[in-house]
Backbone bond lengths (Angstrom), bond angles and torsions (degrees), N, CA, C in turn:
res aa  C-N    CA-C-N  psi(-1)  N-CA   C-N-CA  omega(-1)  CA-C   N-CA-C  phi
1 X - - - 1.447 - - 1.526 107.12 -
2 X 1.331 117.50 107.33 1.448 120.82 -173.83 1.528 113.24 -88.05
3 X 1.316 117.45 -45.75 1.450 119.45 -179.10 1.520 110.46 -103.84
4 X 1.336 116.52 147.58 1.459 120.11 177.16 1.516 108.48 -103.30
5 X 1.313 114.98 122.24 1.455 121.12 177.85 1.523 106.34 -113.92
6 X 1.335 116.23 107.61 1.455 121.47 -178.69 1.525 108.71 -80.29
7 X 1.332 116.06 123.71 1.457 119.21 -175.72 1.528 112.85 -123.26
8 X 1.318 118.11 6.80 1.452 118.57 178.88 1.510 112.70 170.88
9 X 1.338 114.34 -176.39 1.457 122.17 -179.09 1.517 108.80 -148.77
10 X 1.316 115.54 166.40 1.454 119.59 179.97 1.510 111.67 -144.91
11 X 1.338 115.26 155.95 1.461 122.14 176.68 1.515 108.34 -122.63
12 X 1.330 115.48 126.74 1.456 119.34 178.38 1.520 109.79 -91.32
13 X 1.321 115.07 133.05 1.455 121.37 175.50 1.519 107.17 -114.72
14 X 1.325 116.79 123.51 1.457 121.20 178.91 1.522 109.05 -97.73
15 X 1.320 115.67 137.88 1.450 122.12 -177.94 1.528 110.80 -96.28
16 X 1.317 115.25 153.05 1.469 120.56 179.83 1.521 111.62 -58.55
17 X 1.327 117.65 -33.98 1.462 121.80 -178.87 1.515 114.14 -75.20
18 X 1.318 118.43 -6.67 1.456 121.37 176.11 1.517 115.57 114.89
19 X 1.319 119.16 -18.23 1.459 120.71 179.44 1.515 111.98 -81.92
20 X 1.315 115.43 -179.17 1.461 120.06 176.57 1.521 109.86 -152.69
21 X 1.310 115.37 164.75 1.456 122.99 178.69 1.522 107.57 -140.49
22 X 1.329 116.36 144.34 1.462 120.07 176.71 1.526 107.60 -116.48
23 X 1.313 116.45 118.26 1.459 122.37 175.91 1.522 107.39 -87.71
24 X 1.324 116.87 126.99 1.465 122.53 -174.53 1.523 110.31 -108.76
25 X 1.318 116.19 138.01 1.451 124.09 174.32 1.527 107.05 -119.66
26 X 1.340 116.50 115.17 1.465 121.24 -179.23 1.514 110.62 -106.72
27 X 1.319 116.37 141.08 1.457 121.80 173.70 1.522 107.72 -86.78
28 X 1.316 118.05 121.17 1.462 120.72 -178.40 1.526 112.97 -92.21
29 X 1.343 117.50 -15.54 1.462 119.49 176.09 1.521 108.79 -60.71
30 X 1.309 116.31 127.14 1.454 120.90 178.64 1.516 114.34 86.23
31 X 1.346 118.36 -4.06 1.455 120.09 -176.86 1.527 112.48 -62.08
32 X 1.334 118.44 -37.25 1.460 120.68 178.54 1.532 109.90 -62.42
33 X 1.318 116.02 -42.63 1.470 120.43 177.82 1.530 110.54 -62.67
34 X 1.338 116.92 -41.43 1.463 120.13 178.54 1.520 110.45 -63.34
35 X 1.351 117.15 -42.03 1.459 118.99 179.83 1.525 110.19 -63.83
36 X 1.332 116.84 -40.45 1.462 119.79 -179.96 1.526 111.23 -63.01
37 X 1.335 116.99 -33.86 1.459 120.63 -177.38 1.533 112.59 -89.78
38 X 1.336 118.48 -39.74 1.464 121.97 -172.62 1.525 114.12 -119.01
39 X 1.310 118.12 -5.69 1.455 120.78 -177.16 1.512 112.70 -78.75
40 X 1.316 114.81 165.64 1.461 121.16 177.68 1.522 108.24 -154.46
41 X 1.308 114.86 167.68 1.460 120.87 177.81 1.519 109.14 -101.36
42 X 1.333 116.39 137.00 1.455 120.90 176.55 1.521 109.01 -76.07
43 X 1.317 115.88 175.75 1.465 120.38 178.27 1.521 111.59 -57.69
44 X 1.336 116.26 -32.45 1.469 120.09 -178.56 1.529 112.05 -89.14
45 X 1.341 117.31 6.37 1.455 120.94 176.69 1.514 114.71 85.53
46 X 1.329 118.55 12.30 1.464 122.35 178.72 1.526 110.00 -80.92
47 X 1.326 116.40 141.95 1.460 121.61 175.78 1.526 108.48 -74.38
48 X 1.338 116.66 127.84 1.461 121.30 -173.95 1.532 111.14 -128.05
49 X 1.321 115.09 143.78 1.458 124.23 167.83 1.516 106.18 -133.41
50 X 1.308 117.43 138.33 1.459 120.45 176.17 1.520 108.27 -95.47
51 X 1.324 115.76 136.39 1.460 120.60 175.69 1.517 108.75 -128.73
52 X 1.313 116.04 158.41 1.456 122.58 174.64 1.524 107.89 -118.56
53 X 1.325 116.25 127.74 1.464 121.98 174.91 1.520 105.96 -104.43
54 X 1.333 115.79 119.51 1.459 121.52 -174.71 1.523 111.01 -121.25
55 X 1.327 116.13 147.74 1.453 121.75 177.49 1.530 109.43 -81.37
56 X 1.321 115.41 131.97 1.469 119.96 176.47 1.528 109.71 -72.86
57 X 1.323 117.49 150.05 1.465 121.15 176.30 1.522 110.55 -66.62
58 X 1.326 115.82 -36.62 1.461 121.71 178.36 1.521 108.60 -135.86
59 X 1.310 116.44 148.48 1.461 121.40 177.78 1.531 108.05 -67.09
60 X 1.341 116.51 135.05 1.465 120.68 -179.43 1.523 110.39 -72.25
61 X 1.330 116.79 168.49 1.460 121.55 177.40 1.525 111.39 -60.00
62 X 1.335 116.93 -29.33 1.467 121.45 179.06 1.527 111.71 -83.72
63 X 1.327 118.04 -1.61 1.451 121.82 178.48 1.521 115.04 91.71
64 X 1.343 117.82 8.28 1.462 120.47 -179.62 1.525 110.80 -74.68
65 X 1.324 115.66 133.18 1.461 122.48 179.97 1.524 112.03 -105.99
66 X 1.337 116.72 -12.34 1.456 122.66 -177.09 1.529 110.36 -136.44
67 X 1.322 115.99 157.56 1.464 120.55 171.92 1.523 107.91 -131.54
68 X 1.324 115.26 155.57 1.459 121.19 -175.11 1.518 108.78 -123.59
69 X 1.319 115.57 128.81 1.461 120.10 176.57 1.525 108.83 -123.43
70 X 1.301 114.60 153.16 1.449 121.96 177.77 1.519 108.29 -79.61
71 X 1.321 116.91 129.49 1.461 121.68 175.39 1.524 106.09 -82.35
72 X 1.319 117.47 116.08 1.457 121.23 -173.90 1.525 113.07 -87.03
73 X 1.338 118.03 3.51 1.461 120.82 174.29 1.515 108.26 -68.08
74 X 1.295 116.43 136.70 1.461 121.68 179.76 1.518 108.16 -133.31
75 X 1.338 117.88 126.74 1.467 118.58 179.59 1.522 110.83 -66.53
76 X 1.331 115.96 152.59 1.464 120.76 177.88 1.520 111.37 -71.35
77 X 1.354 116.31 -29.35 1.462 120.33 179.15 1.520 108.80 -151.89
78 X 1.314 116.23 170.83 1.467 120.99 178.48 1.522 110.43 -61.43
79 X 1.339 118.15 -25.13 1.455 121.36 179.02 1.525 111.97 -66.88
80 X 1.341 117.34 -23.53 1.462 121.06 179.66 1.522 111.85 -76.22
81 X 1.325 117.20 -18.20 1.457 120.96 178.97 1.524 108.61 -99.70
82 X 1.299 116.71 112.54 1.460 121.66 178.42 1.525 108.29 -126.78
83 X 1.343 118.77 107.00 1.458 119.85 177.41 1.522 110.45 -67.62
84 X 1.320 116.14 156.51 1.464 120.51 177.57 1.520 109.25 -57.53
85 X 1.330 115.94 143.93 1.458 120.17 -175.84 1.519 112.29 -62.03
86 X 1.326 117.71 -32.22 1.451 119.90 -177.97 1.533 112.58 -91.83
87 X 1.325 117.06 4.45 1.463 120.97 179.55 1.526 108.63 -70.83
88 X 1.309 115.30 124.04 1.456 120.17 -178.61 1.519 108.92 -84.92
89 X 1.309 117.30 127.23 1.453 122.24 178.93 1.519 108.91 -81.14
90 X 1.320 117.17 121.53 1.459 121.01 178.39 1.517 108.49 -94.39
91 X 1.277 116.60 131.90 1.457 122.60 -179.27 1.516 109.33 -90.18
92 X 1.310 115.92 138.21 1.448 121.95 172.89 1.521 107.21 -71.56
93 X 1.333 116.98 121.16 1.458 121.01 -175.74 1.517 112.52 -60.96
94 X 1.315 116.31 -28.16 1.472 118.72 -179.91 1.523 111.33 -75.97
95 X 1.328 117.05 -20.15 1.455 121.03 -178.49 1.516 112.76 79.30
96 X 1.315 117.79 1.84 1.454 122.61 -177.81 1.518 108.63 -96.00
97 X 1.330 118.14 114.17 1.462 122.28 -178.86 1.520 112.60 -93.03
98 X 1.323 118.37 6.33 1.454 119.89 -177.89 1.524 110.25 -73.62
99 X 1.306 116.25 154.48 1.453 121.69 177.57 1.524 107.56 -74.71
100 X 1.344 118.22 131.18 1.454 120.87 -172.55 1.531 115.26 -79.64
101 X 1.319 118.41 13.21 1.470 119.13 -178.98 1.496 111.06 -137.76
């Protein structure tokens, strides 16, 4: 991954019981262009983009604890993309696989 394309940020909330949650904010401007350049289709024909969620060294002034960058690696073919065997495929309830932008 040569260039870093920042596409969002996240805030981690820690719970009293020990768990945590990260709320993600993604920038959708330019996402269609990113998909055209870095996107690929999975074996099942789903439109895919890889992203990396990274922990910030210090919390930002806005309270963000994480940043999100676009992974610019792109497989040569659908055969190069193999999801984990135990990864559960979630179906879009609308049944519409088109990109919403």
